[in-house]
PASEBA-1860 file (N, C-alpha, C; in nm, 3 decimals):
! residues 236
1> MTALSSAR> -8.384/-11.207/-2.174/-8.486/-11.138/-2.096/-8.625/-11.180/-2.144 ~ -8.710/-11.227/-2.051/-8.845/-11.269/-2.087/-8.934/-11.148/-2.111 ~ -9.049/-11.174/-2.176/-9.144/-11.067/-2.202/-9.199/-11.010/-2.071 ~ -9.216/-11.097/-1.970/-9.268/-11.052/-1.842/-9.172/-10.958/-1.772 ~ -9.043/-10.996/-1.770/-8.944/-10.910/-1.704/-8.926/-10.779/-1.778 ~ -8.936/-10.784/-1.910/-8.926/-10.662/-1.990/-9.042/-10.569/-1.961 ~ -9.162/-10.625/-1.946/-9.281/-10.544/-1.915/-9.269/-10.481/-1.778 ~ -9.215/-10.556/-1.682/-9.199/-10.502/-1.547/-9.105/-10.383/-1.545
9> KSIPPLNR> -9.000/-10.387/-1.628/-8.905/-10.276/-1.632/-8.961/-10.155/-1.704 ~ -9.050/-10.177/-1.800/-9.104/-10.066/-1.878/-9.223/-9.998/-1.811 ~ -9.290/-10.070/-1.719/-9.404/-10.012/-1.648/-9.357/-9.951/-1.517 ~ -9.379/-9.821/-1.494/-9.334/-9.758/-1.370/-9.411/-9.811/-1.251 ~ -9.349/-9.811/-1.134/-9.418/-9.860/-1.014/-9.535/-9.770/-0.974 ~ -9.624/-9.824/-0.894/-9.741/-9.753/-0.845/-9.710/-9.692/-0.709 ~ -9.739/-9.563/-0.691/-9.722/-9.501/-0.561/-9.825/-9.557/-0.464 ~ -9.786/-9.567/-0.338/-9.874/-9.629/-0.237/-10.007/-9.555/-0.223
17> EGVPFVAV> -10.009/-9.426/-0.253/-10.134/-9.349/-0.243/-10.239/-9.399/-0.342 ~ -10.193/-9.461/-0.450/-10.285/-9.502/-0.554/-10.341/-9.642/-0.538 ~ -10.285/-9.721/-0.445/-10.328/-9.861/-0.432/-10.479/-9.874/-0.409 ~ -10.538/-9.803/-0.311/-10.683/-9.821/-0.291/-10.766/-9.774/-0.410 ~ -10.722/-9.670/-0.480/-10.797/-9.620/-0.595/-10.796/-9.721/-0.709 ~ -10.677/-9.774/-0.740/-10.667/-9.872/-0.847/-10.747/-9.997/-0.812 ~ -10.745/-10.037/-0.685/-10.820/-10.154/-0.642/-10.971/-10.135/-0.664 ~ -11.021/-10.016/-0.629/-11.163/-9.988/-0.647/-11.199/-9.988/-0.796
25> FAIITLGL> -11.115/-9.923/-0.877/-11.140/-9.922/-1.022/-11.142/-10.064/-1.077 ~ -11.049/-10.147/-1.032/-11.040/-10.283/-1.082/-11.163/-10.365/-1.043 ~ -11.209/-10.350/-0.919/-11.328/-10.424/-0.874/-11.451/-10.382/-0.953 ~ -11.466/-10.252/-0.975/-11.579/-10.202/-1.054/-11.572/-10.255/-1.197 ~ -11.451/-10.261/-1.250/-11.432/-10.310/-1.387/-11.474/-10.456/-1.399 ~ -11.441/-10.537/-1.299/-11.483/-10.678/-1.301/-11.636/-10.688/-1.304 ~ -11.702/-10.602/-1.227/-11.848/-10.601/-1.228/-11.903/-10.558/-1.363 ~ -11.837/-10.461/-1.426/-11.882/-10.415/-1.557/-11.865/-10.524/-1.663
33> FWMSFSVG> -11.755/-10.601/-1.653/-11.737/-10.713/-1.747/-11.845/-10.819/-1.729 ~ -11.888/-10.837/-1.605/-11.994/-10.934/-1.579/-12.125/-10.890/-1.644 ~ -12.147/-10.756/-1.648/-12.268/-10.701/-1.709/-12.259/-10.700/-1.860 ~ -12.143/-10.652/-1.911/-12.126/-10.636/-2.056/-11.979/-10.627/-2.088 ~ -11.937/-10.702/-2.188/-11.796/-10.699/-2.226/-11.753/-10.561/-2.275 ~ -11.837/-10.497/-2.357/-11.802/-10.366/-2.412/-11.793/-10.261/-2.303 ~ -11.885/-10.265/-2.207/-11.881/-10.171/-2.095/-11.759/-10.200/-2.007 ~ -11.728/-10.328/-1.994/-11.610/-10.365/-1.915/-11.482/-10.311/-1.974
41> LIGLVLTA> -11.475/-10.302/-2.107/-11.356/-10.245/-2.171/-11.337/-10.099/-2.132 ~ -11.449/-10.027/-2.120/-11.440/-9.887/-2.076/-11.382/-9.880/-1.934 ~ -11.431/-9.970/-1.848/-11.378/-9.975/-1.713/-11.231/-10.011/-1.710 ~ -11.188/-10.097/-1.802/-11.047/-10.136/-1.809/-10.960/-10.018/-1.848 ~ -11.008/-9.937/-1.943/-10.934/-9.817/-1.983/-10.923/-9.720/-1.866 ~ -11.031/-9.701/-1.792/-11.029/-9.611/-1.678/-10.937/-9.662/-1.567 ~ -10.933/-9.793/-1.549/-10.843/-9.851/-1.450/-10.697/-9.828/-1.490 ~ -10.669/-9.845/-1.619/-10.533/-9.820/-1.668/-10.497/-9.673/-1.649
49> WCFAFFRD> -10.593/-9.583/-1.673/-10.566/-9.440/-1.651/-10.537/-9.413/-1.504 ~ -10.614/-9.473/-1.415/-10.593/-9.453/-1.271/-10.454/-9.500/-1.230 ~ -10.413/-9.616/-1.283/-10.279/-9.666/-1.255/-10.174/-9.567/-1.305 ~ -10.195/-9.515/-1.426/-10.099/-9.421/-1.484/-10.093/-9.292/-1.403 ~ -10.207/-9.249/-1.350/-10.208/-9.125/-1.271/-10.121/-9.139/-1.147 ~ -10.126/-9.254/-1.084/-10.052/-9.274/-0.959/-9.914/-9.338/-0.983 ~ -9.868/-9.337/-1.106/-9.737/-9.393/-1.133/-9.628/-9.312/-1.062 ~ -9.521/-9.378/-1.028/-9.413/-9.313/-0.954/-9.279/-9.357/-1.014
57> PKRVTPIR> -9.247/-9.306/-1.133/-9.124/-9.350/-1.201/-8.998/-9.299/-1.133 ~ -8.890/-9.370/-1.155/-8.760/-9.324/-1.106/-8.715/-9.204/-1.188 ~ -8.646/-9.113/-1.125/-8.596/-8.994/-1.193/-8.446/-8.978/-1.167 ~ -8.375/-8.923/-1.264/-8.232/-8.896/-1.252/-8.216/-8.747/-1.225 ~ -8.178/-8.711/-1.103/-8.177/-8.572/-1.059/-8.040/-8.507/-1.076 ~ -8.032/-8.395/-1.147/-7.906/-8.320/-1.155/-7.871/-8.264/-1.017 ~ -7.745/-8.276/-0.979/-7.701/-8.229/-0.848/-7.592/-8.124/-0.867 ~ -7.619/-8.003/-0.816/-7.519/-7.897/-0.817/-7.563/-7.793/-0.716
65> DGLVIAPA> -7.472/-7.736/-0.641/-7.508/-7.637/-0.541/-7.585/-7.522/-0.604 ~ -7.699/-7.489/-0.545/-7.778/-7.376/-0.591/-7.871/-7.404/-0.705 ~ -7.873/-7.528/-0.755/-7.959/-7.561/-0.868/-8.097/-7.601/-0.816 ~ -8.201/-7.535/-0.868/-8.338/-7.565/-0.829/-8.401/-7.653/-0.938 ~ -8.458/-7.766/-0.895/-8.514/-7.864/-0.987/-8.667/-7.859/-0.981 ~ -8.731/-7.887/-1.092/-8.877/-7.884/-1.099/-8.938/-7.979/-0.996 ~ -9.035/-7.931/-0.917/-9.101/-8.018/-0.819/-9.217/-8.097/-0.877 ~ -9.254/-8.068/-1.003/-9.373/-8.132/-1.059/-9.358/-8.154/-1.209
73> DGVVQRIV> -9.422/-8.260/-1.257/-9.439/-8.279/-1.402/-9.548/-8.182/-1.448 ~ -9.531/-8.127/-1.567/-9.635/-8.038/-1.618/-9.581/-7.934/-1.712 ~ -9.651/-7.822/-1.720/-9.614/-7.712/-1.808/-9.599/-7.585/-1.726 ~ -9.490/-7.511/-1.751/-9.471/-7.383/-1.683/-9.581/-7.288/-1.731 ~ -9.669/-7.256/-1.640/-9.786/-7.178/-1.675/-9.758/-7.028/-1.675 ~ -9.699/-6.982/-1.565/-9.667/-6.840/-1.552/-9.539/-6.821/-1.473 ~ -9.466/-6.715/-1.508/-9.349/-6.672/-1.431/-9.371/-6.524/-1.400 ~ -9.401/-6.493/-1.274/-9.434/-6.356/-1.235/-9.367/-6.323/-1.102
81> NAPPPREL> -9.369/-6.196/-1.066/-9.328/-6.153/-0.934/-9.453/-6.136/-0.849 ~ -9.457/-6.204/-0.735/-9.576/-6.200/-0.651/-9.537/-6.225/-0.505 ~ -9.609/-6.162/-0.411/-9.583/-6.189/-0.269/-9.620/-6.333/-0.235 ~ -9.541/-6.401/-0.154/-9.574/-6.538/-0.113/-9.699/-6.538/-0.026 ~ -9.769/-6.650/-0.019/-9.883/-6.661/0.073/-9.840/-6.628/0.216 ~ -9.928/-6.560/0.290/-9.893/-6.512/0.423/-9.859/-6.624/0.520 ~ -9.924/-6.740/0.504/-9.900/-6.849/0.599/-9.758/-6.906/0.590 ~ -9.685/-6.870/0.484/-9.548/-6.918/0.470/-9.448/-6.837/0.551
89> DLGDAPRT> -9.488/-6.717/0.595/-9.400/-6.629/0.672/-9.271/-6.596/0.598 ~ -9.283/-6.571/0.469/-9.167/-6.532/0.388/-9.161/-6.382/0.365 ~ -9.248/-6.307/0.432/-9.250/-6.163/0.415/-9.344/-6.121/0.303 ~ -9.361/-5.990/0.289/-9.453/-5.935/0.189/-9.384/-5.895/0.059 ~ -9.252/-5.897/0.057/-9.180/-5.856/-0.064/-9.206/-5.958/-0.176 ~ -9.235/-5.911/-0.297/-9.259/-6.003/-0.410/-9.136/-6.089/-0.438 ~ -9.160/-6.212/-0.475/-9.057/-6.306/-0.519/-9.095/-6.358/-0.657 ~ -8.995/-6.408/-0.728/-9.025/-6.472/-0.856/-9.101/-6.600/-0.829
97> RVAIFMNV> -9.220/-6.610/-0.890/-9.303/-6.729/-0.874/-9.312/-6.803/-1.007 ~ -9.272/-6.930/-1.003/-9.284/-7.017/-1.120/-9.398/-7.114/-1.093 ~ -9.501/-7.108/-1.176/-9.618/-7.193/-1.158/-9.617/-7.306/-1.261 ~ -9.627/-7.430/-1.213/-9.629/-7.548/-1.300/-9.767/-7.612/-1.290 ~ -9.835/-7.620/-1.404/-9.970/-7.678/-1.407/-9.962/-7.825/-1.446 ~ -10.031/-7.908/-1.368/-10.035/-8.052/-1.394/-10.176/-8.091/-1.439 ~ -10.187/-8.155/-1.553/-10.317/-8.205/-1.594/-10.337/-8.347/-1.543 ~ -10.451/-8.406/-1.572/-10.484/-8.537/-1.514/-10.403/-8.652/-1.576
105> FNCHVNRA> -10.321/-8.621/-1.677/-10.239/-8.726/-1.737/-10.093/-8.718/-1.691 ~ -10.058/-8.614/-1.617/-9.923/-8.602/-1.564/-9.903/-8.691/-1.442 ~ -9.778/-8.727/-1.416/-9.743/-8.791/-1.290/-9.759/-8.685/-1.181 ~ -9.827/-8.719/-1.071/-9.858/-8.619/-0.969/-9.775/-8.630/-0.842 ~ -9.670/-8.710/-0.845/-9.578/-8.716/-0.731/-9.489/-8.593/-0.734 ~ -9.487/-8.518/-0.624/-9.407/-8.395/-0.615/-9.273/-8.424/-0.549 ~ -9.170/-8.355/-0.598/-9.034/-8.378/-0.548/-8.971/-8.248/-0.500 ~ -8.884/-8.260/-0.400/-8.818/-8.142/-0.343/-8.731/-8.074/-0.448
113> PIAGRVER> -8.746/-7.943/-0.467/-8.669/-7.874/-0.570/-8.524/-7.848/-0.532 ~ -8.494/-7.858/-0.403/-8.357/-7.832/-0.358/-8.336/-7.900/-0.224 ~ -8.211/-7.924/-0.190/-8.181/-7.988/-0.062/-8.180/-7.885/0.051 ~ -8.224/-7.929/0.168/-8.223/-7.839/0.283/-8.311/-7.887/0.395 ~ -8.336/-7.798/0.488/-8.418/-7.829/0.606/-8.559/-7.777/0.585 ~ -8.658/-7.860/0.617/-8.797/-7.816/0.608/-8.826/-7.725/0.727 ~ -8.838/-7.595/0.699/-8.859/-7.495/0.803/-9.006/-7.482/0.841 ~ -9.093/-7.505/0.745/-9.235/-7.483/0.772/-9.320/-7.567/0.677
121> VAYKPGVF> -9.429/-7.621/0.731/-9.533/-7.687/0.651/-9.664/-7.623/0.691 ~ -9.730/-7.555/0.597/-9.850/-7.478/0.630/-9.963/-7.514/0.534 ~ -10.069/-7.572/0.590/-10.187/-7.605/0.511/-10.292/-7.496/0.525 ~ -10.359/-7.461/0.414/-10.464/-7.360/0.417/-10.584/-7.410/0.336 ~ -10.699/-7.426/0.400/-10.818/-7.467/0.325/-10.862/-7.358/0.229 ~ -10.935/-7.397/0.127/-10.983/-7.300/0.030/-11.080/-7.363/-0.067 ~ -11.104/-7.294/-0.178/-11.199/-7.342/-0.278/-11.125/-7.427/-0.380 ~ -11.196/-7.471/-0.484/-11.137/-7.558/-0.585/-11.162/-7.499/-0.724
129> LNADLDKA> -11.103/-7.381/-0.746/-11.111/-7.320/-0.878/-11.019/-7.394/-0.974 ~ -11.038/-7.370/-1.102/-10.947/-7.426/-1.202/-10.805/-7.380/-1.169 ~ -10.712/-7.474/-1.153/-10.575/-7.440/-1.117/-10.505/-7.360/-1.226 ~ -10.564/-7.354/-1.344/-10.507/-7.276/-1.453/-10.526/-7.126/-1.432 ~ -10.619/-7.088/-1.344/-10.645/-6.947/-1.317/-10.541/-6.891/-1.222 ~ -10.501/-6.765/-1.245/-10.399/-6.703/-1.162/-10.445/-6.688/-1.017 ~ -10.574/-6.660/-0.995/-10.623/-6.639/-0.859/-10.629/-6.769/-0.778 ~ -10.603/-6.882/-0.844/-10.598/-7.008/-0.770/-10.486/-7.006/-0.666
137> SEDNERNG> -10.381/-6.927/-0.691/-10.270/-6.916/-0.596/-10.316/-6.857/-0.463 ~ -10.421/-6.777/-0.466/-10.470/-6.710/-0.346/-10.592/-6.777/-0.286 ~ -10.680/-6.831/-0.371/-10.811/-6.877/-0.324/-10.822/-7.028/-0.302 ~ -10.743/-7.107/-0.373/-10.761/-7.252/-0.366/-10.700/-7.314/-0.241 ~ -10.748/-7.434/-0.209/-10.684/-7.514/-0.103/-10.538/-7.534/-0.139 ~ -10.451/-7.521/-0.042/-10.308/-7.533/-0.072/-10.230/-7.581/0.050 ~ -10.109/-7.627/0.021/-10.016/-7.668/0.126/-9.877/-7.617/0.090 ~ -9.819/-7.538/0.179/-9.688/-7.479/0.151/-9.577/-7.544/0.231
145> VIIKTTTG> -9.463/-7.561/0.167/-9.344/-7.616/0.232/-9.229/-7.519/0.211 ~ -9.166/-7.477/0.320/-9.050/-7.389/0.313/-8.924/-7.471/0.335 ~ -8.830/-7.462/0.242/-8.702/-7.533/0.253/-8.590/-7.430/0.266 ~ -8.506/-7.449/0.366/-8.392/-7.360/0.388/-8.264/-7.434/0.355 ~ -8.185/-7.378/0.265/-8.062/-7.444/0.222/-7.950/-7.421/0.323 ~ -7.839/-7.489/0.302/-7.725/-7.473/0.392/-7.665/-7.333/0.385 ~ -7.691/-7.260/0.277/-7.641/-7.123/0.264/-7.737/-7.021/0.322 ~ -7.852/-7.067/0.373/-7.947/-6.976/0.435/-8.057/-6.926/0.344
153> ATLGVVQI> -8.056/-6.966/0.218/-8.162/-6.924/0.125/-8.290/-7.001/0.155 ~ -8.404/-6.933/0.144/-8.533/-6.999/0.167/-8.612/-7.003/0.038 ~ -8.675/-7.117/0.015/-8.752/-7.140/-0.106/-8.887/-7.198/-0.067 ~ -8.994/-7.143/-0.124/-9.128/-7.191/-0.093/-9.185/-7.276/-0.205 ~ -9.242/-7.389/-0.171/-9.310/-7.476/-0.267/-9.454/-7.491/-0.220 ~ -9.548/-7.454/-0.305/-9.688/-7.456/-0.266/-9.766/-7.553/-0.356 ~ -9.823/-7.655/-0.295/-9.910/-7.749/-0.365/-10.051/-7.690/-0.366 ~ -10.109/-7.673/-0.484/-10.240/-7.609/-0.496/-10.340/-7.707/-0.557
161> AGLVARRI> -10.451/-7.727/-0.488/-10.557/-7.815/-0.540/-10.623/-7.748/-0.659 ~ -10.672/-7.829/-0.751/-10.736/-7.777/-0.870/-10.885/-7.801/-0.872 ~ -10.942/-7.794/-0.990/-11.087/-7.809/-1.007/-11.134/-7.948/-0.970 ~ -11.050/-8.049/-0.999/-11.087/-8.187/-0.972/-11.025/-8.237/-0.842 ~ -10.907/-8.184/-0.809/-10.835/-8.232/-0.690/-10.913/-8.204/-0.564 ~ -10.913/-8.300/-0.472/-10.981/-8.283/-0.345/-10.893/-8.323/-0.227 ~ -10.768/-8.353/-0.254/-10.681/-8.389/-0.143/-10.536/-8.363/-0.179 ~ -10.469/-8.291/-0.090/-10.325/-8.267/-0.102/-10.255/-8.355/0.001
169> VCWVKEGE> -10.154/-8.427/-0.043/-10.079/-8.516/0.045/-9.938/-8.461/0.061 ~ -9.894/-8.448/0.184/-9.756/-8.403/0.211/-9.692/-8.501/0.309 ~ -9.576/-8.555/0.271/-9.512/-8.658/0.351/-9.399/-8.606/0.440 ~ -9.361/-8.481/0.427/-9.250/-8.428/0.508/-9.305/-8.348/0.625 ~ -9.221/-8.335/0.728/-9.258/-8.260/0.848/-9.151/-8.155/0.878 ~ -9.192/-8.056/0.955/-9.099/-7.951/0.993/-8.980/-8.010/1.069 ~ -8.861/-7.961/1.034/-8.739/-8.007/1.098/-8.668/-8.118/1.024 ~ -8.734/-8.180/0.928/-8.671/-8.287/0.851/-8.577/-8.231/0.745
177> QVGTGERF> -8.480/-8.312/0.707/-8.390/-8.279/0.597/-8.441/-8.347/0.471 ~ -8.440/-8.276/0.360/-8.479/-8.335/0.233/-8.366/-8.318/0.132 ~ -8.357/-8.410/0.041/-8.258/-8.402/-0.065/-8.323/-8.356/-0.194 ~ -8.244/-8.302/-0.283/-8.296/-8.259/-0.412/-8.356/-8.378/-0.487 ~ -8.480/-8.362/-0.534/-8.547/-8.468/-0.606/-8.616/-8.570/-0.519 ~ -8.609/-8.555/-0.387/-8.674/-8.648/-0.297/-8.826/-8.627/-0.299 ~ -8.902/-8.735/-0.298/-9.048/-8.725/-0.297/-9.094/-8.661/-0.167 ~ -9.182/-8.562/-0.178/-9.233/-8.500/-0.056/-9.385/-8.497/-0.049
185> GMIRFGSR> -9.455/-8.532/-0.158/-9.601/-8.531/-0.153/-9.661/-8.550/-0.291 ~ -9.794/-8.536/-0.297/-9.863/-8.542/-0.425/-10.000/-8.477/-0.411 ~ -10.062/-8.444/-0.524/-10.196/-8.387/-0.527/-10.280/-8.478/-0.614 ~ -10.399/-8.512/-0.565/-10.478/-8.609/-0.638/-10.574/-8.542/-0.736 ~ -10.549/-8.570/-0.864/-10.637/-8.541/-0.977/-10.637/-8.394/-1.024 ~ -10.531/-8.353/-1.087/-10.526/-8.225/-1.156/-10.499/-8.110/-1.062 ~ -10.390/-8.036/-1.083/-10.351/-7.938/-0.983/-10.235/-7.852/-1.034 ~ -10.169/-7.785/-0.939/-10.061/-7.693/-0.974/-9.964/-7.681/-0.857
193> VDIYLPPG> -9.839/-7.653/-0.890/-9.736/-7.629/-0.789/-9.670/-7.496/-0.819 ~ -9.665/-7.407/-0.718/-9.597/-7.278/-0.730/-9.465/-7.285/-0.655 ~ -9.360/-7.229/-0.714/-9.230/-7.221/-0.649/-9.196/-7.074/-0.632 ~ -9.170/-7.033/-0.508/-9.130/-6.896/-0.478/-8.979/-6.895/-0.455 ~ -8.907/-6.834/-0.549/-8.761/-6.839/-0.547/-8.702/-6.730/-0.458 ~ -8.582/-6.753/-0.404/-8.515/-6.649/-0.325/-8.474/-6.532/-0.414 ~ -8.454/-6.414/-0.356/-8.408/-6.298/-0.436/-8.275/-6.330/-0.505 ~ -8.262/-6.284/-0.629/-8.138/-6.303/-0.704/-8.131/-6.431/-0.783
201> ARVLVGEG> -8.232/-6.516/-0.773/-8.231/-6.641/-0.848/-8.247/-6.614/-0.998 ~ -8.179/-6.692/-1.077/-8.191/-6.681/-1.222/-8.282/-6.793/-1.273 ~ -8.392/-6.757/-1.335/-8.486/-6.854/-1.388/-8.430/-6.917/-1.515 ~ -8.439/-7.051/-1.524/-8.382/-7.124/-1.637/-8.488/-7.182/-1.732 ~ -8.615/-7.156/-1.703/-8.723/-7.208/-1.788/-8.807/-7.091/-1.839 ~ -8.893/-7.120/-1.935/-8.982/-7.019/-1.990/-9.125/-7.067/-1.986 ~ -9.218/-6.974/-1.996/-9.360/-7.010/-1.996/-9.390/-7.100/-2.115 ~ -9.469/-7.203/-2.091/-9.503/-7.301/-2.195/-9.409/-7.419/-2.201
209> QTTVAGET> -9.300/-7.416/-2.125/-9.203/-7.526/-2.127/-9.253/-7.642/-2.043 ~ -9.229/-7.763/-2.090/-9.266/-7.883/-2.016/-9.156/-7.918/-1.916 ~ -9.197/-7.953/-1.794/-9.100/-7.990/-1.690/-9.120/-8.134/-1.647 ~ -9.013/-8.193/-1.596/-9.016/-8.329/-1.541/-8.971/-8.320/-1.396 ~ -9.057/-8.360/-1.304/-9.025/-8.353/-1.162/-8.898/-8.429/-1.130 ~ -8.809/-8.362/-1.056/-8.685/-8.426/-1.016/-8.577/-8.426/-1.120 ~ -8.604/-8.369/-1.239/-8.503/-8.371/-1.346/-8.479/-8.235/-1.412 ~ -8.582/-8.157/-1.436/-8.567/-8.033/-1.511/-8.517/-7.919/-1.423
217> PIADLTFQ> -8.400/-7.860/-1.451/-8.354/-7.743/-1.377/-8.445/-7.623/-1.409 ~ -8.493/-7.554/-1.306/-8.581/-7.440/-1.330/-8.521/-7.307/-1.284 ~ -8.416/-7.313/-1.199/-8.355/-7.188/-1.153/-8.215/-7.215/-1.099 ~ -8.136/-7.108/-1.093/-7.999/-7.114/-1.041/-7.987/-7.008/-0.932 ~ -7.959/-7.050/-0.809/-7.948/-6.957/-0.697/-7.809/-6.896/-0.685 ~ -7.712/-6.948/-0.760/-7.574/-6.901/-0.747/-7.530/-6.817/-0.866 ~ -7.625/-6.781/-0.953/-7.591/-6.704/-1.073/-7.542/-6.565/-1.036 ~ -7.429/-6.526/-1.097/-7.376/-6.390/-1.082/-7.339/-6.338/-1.219
225> PGLVRDTT> -7.398/-6.227/-1.264/-7.368/-6.172/-1.396/-7.218/-6.150/-1.415 ~ -7.166/-6.194/-1.527/-7.026/-6.172/-1.560/-6.932/-6.275/-1.503 ~ -6.983/-6.369/-1.424/-6.898/-6.470/-1.365/-6.898/-6.595/-1.451 ~ -6.780/-6.640/-1.493/-6.767/-6.763/-1.570/-6.749/-6.878/-1.471 ~ -6.832/-6.978/-1.481/-6.827/-7.086/-1.384/-6.857/-7.219/-1.451 ~ -6.825/-7.325/-1.380/-6.852/-7.461/-1.430/-7.002/-7.489/-1.416 ~ -7.070/-7.516/-1.525/-7.213/-7.542/-1.520/-7.244/-7.690/-1.539 ~ -7.144/-7.774/-1.523/-7.166/-7.918/-1.540/-7.256/-7.971/-1.429
233> FRVS> -7.357/-8.048/-1.466/-7.448/-8.109/-1.371/-7.405/-8.252/-1.344 ~ -7.416/-8.293/-1.218/-7.398/-8.433/-1.183/-7.536/-8.491/-1.161 ~ -7.546/-8.620/-1.175/-7.675/-8.685/-1.152/-7.665/-8.781/-1.037 ~ -7.780/-8.795/-0.969/-7.782/-8.886/-0.854/-7.868/-9.008/-0.887
END
């Protein structure tokens, strides 16, 4: 194996959303090198960061009926009971909400937490508060996706813009089928993803835990107290 082929395998691919950004950073960097080598090095570092931000690595997704997988890379910020946003039409009853905060160094490609039919895609404009704040769930720009499983359970995934983020990208449409771990969108430059779980779901993560989109199990929809069952995960 040559050094070039080894480097290609170790460097994750670039998501298509990042191509124009990386190109602009690279062009500016060339200009900075023309002005000053030391300043150009700063531009080179920023270009590398931009590439890393838009990286889109392959993920190995655990597959099991009722298993909910993390939709985002980041840290579990809060686990609370809260009513879903009204535009999702999930009712006013509180649901368990798992909030995952993504900083500017995380991979920002979002993945479907469970397989099912996209019942609703609802965008709501808003402000750009720090996504670390709890009120960001209500006030910030956001985009919600409702997924209905084959068993009839509904799960809400809400992409929330942060202090730096100015654009939410969603690639799925209402009526489409999505698979667990399938890419469905991304948020550009620092943000948060909230997951509203169906009633009876058992949360498998804790606050402060790091998650990997498409890989980390965050909840079990088939949990029944006192029931012994096979918990073996398959990967896709």
